[in-house]
N, C-alpha and C positions, 0 to 999 in steps of 0.2 A: 265477509261473504266466503272467503276461502274455507273457513271452518264448516259452513254449512255445505259447500260443494264437497268437501272431504267426506263428510258424514253421509251424504246422499250417494256419492260415487261408490262408497264401500258396499252399498246394498242394492243399488239400482242402476240401470243404464242411464248415464247422465252425459249431456252435451253442454259445452260452455261456448257461448257466443261472446267474444271478448273484444270490445270496441277499441280500447286503448292499451291492451296488454298489461293492464294493471293486476288483473286476477291470475292469468296463467303465464305471464312474462312472454317475451317475443322470440326467445332463442330456440335452438334446436330441441332442447330439453326444457319442458315447462316447469313451472313452480311445483314443488313437492306436493302441495295441498290439491293441486289439480291433476296429479299424475294418473289416477285411475280413470280419468274422463277422456273423452275426445274433444279437443278444442278446435274452435273455428275462429281464426283471427280475422278481424274486420279491418281492412286496409282503408276503405272509404266508407264513412258513416252512412252515406246514401244507399250502400249495399246491405246495411244491417237487416232491414225487413225481409229481403230476399234470402239472406243467410239463415234467419230465424225459421222461415218457412221450409227451407231446404233441410235444416237440422231435424225438423219434425217429420217431413215427408219422407226423406231418404233413410233415416235412422230409426224412427219410431221409438225415441228414448222415453223412458219413464218420467224423466225430469230434464228440463232445459234451464240453464243459468244464463242470464243476459246481463252484462255489465252496461250501465248507462242507457236506459230507454229514454226516449223523448226527442228523437231526431227522425225526421222524414217518415212519419207514420208508423214507426216501430211499436208504439204503444198499442195501435189498433191491431197489429199482427200478434202481439203478446196476448191481448184479450181474446182474439179468435182461436189462438193456439190452446189457451186454457179451456175455451169452450169445447174443444175436441178432446178434452180430458188428459192432456199432458200436464204433469206438474211443472211449476214455473217458479223460479226465484230470479228476482231482477232488482237492479239498483236504479234510482233516478236522483237528480240533484234538486234540492229545495231546502230552504232554511228551517221550515216547519211544516207540519201536515197541512196547516191552513194554506201555505204558500203553494204546495203541490196541488191541493184540491182546486185552488183558484187559477191554476195554469191550464188553459184549454188543451194543450198538448197531451195532458194525462187524463182527460175526461173519460176516455174509453175504458181505462183501467180502474177508474174511481167509481164506475157503475153506470156508464153510458149517460153521463149527465147531459141535460138539455136545459136551455134557458126558456123560461115561460114568463114572458113579460119582463119584470124587473127581478124575478128570482130564478134561482137555479134548483133543479131537483134531480135526484138520482133515479134512473129509470129501471136499473137492474142491480143485482148484487155486485159488489165490487169484485174485480178479478182476483185479488188476493184476500186471504182471510186475515192476515196479520201484516202489519207494517212496523218496521223498526226504524226510528229516527236516531241516527248517530250524532250525539252532542259533542264528542271529543274522545279522546283516548280512554276507553274504559267506561264511557258514560253513554247511556242511551235511554230512549223512551220506546216501550213496546205498545202498540195499539193491537190488542188481541181480537177485537171485533171490528174489522175494517169498515164494513158498510155502516155500522152504527157510528163509528168515528167520523166518517164522511158526512153523515146526516147531521151530527153535532156541529161541525164546521159550517155546513150550509144553513143551520139555524142561528148562526152567529156565535156559537160558543167555541171553545178552543179545541175540542175533539179529544181532550185529555181524559175525559171520563171514561173509566174502563182501561185507560192506559197506565202502564207501570214504568216507574223510572228506576233506573239501577245504576250503580257506580262500582267499579272494582275496587 
């Protein structure tokens, strides 16, 4: 995530909302990869949705990077912020795309999913165009068409069609 932030910050106004200081560090001087950004440290995870809203409303950044969505309604705030045309980079925890799609906390960013009887369906486009699942150091799977990948998972398939694996 730091490399993505560094790339965006070199070109655009970028704010980082950092839940656990993993991205920007917590000291007076942040991590070098986050230096061109304005960082907002989250001391209480319950405050993260409010801080995401403030980052957008008070600073009008081209991009916001959020570490660890999935707490206290912050996924809903991320989805609504992207609807206002702010670029967004975010992380969440899950073993696989299937695991993330099946977690109700993330449904708003997976395409406003709703349960219809015994099935689930995506009501809108997914918030993100691309998802990257980190499998280990230097190993990842990239899902380049997020809405399509979510539909694959909802249809009982792995969601890996259209996904690319890579290793360093």
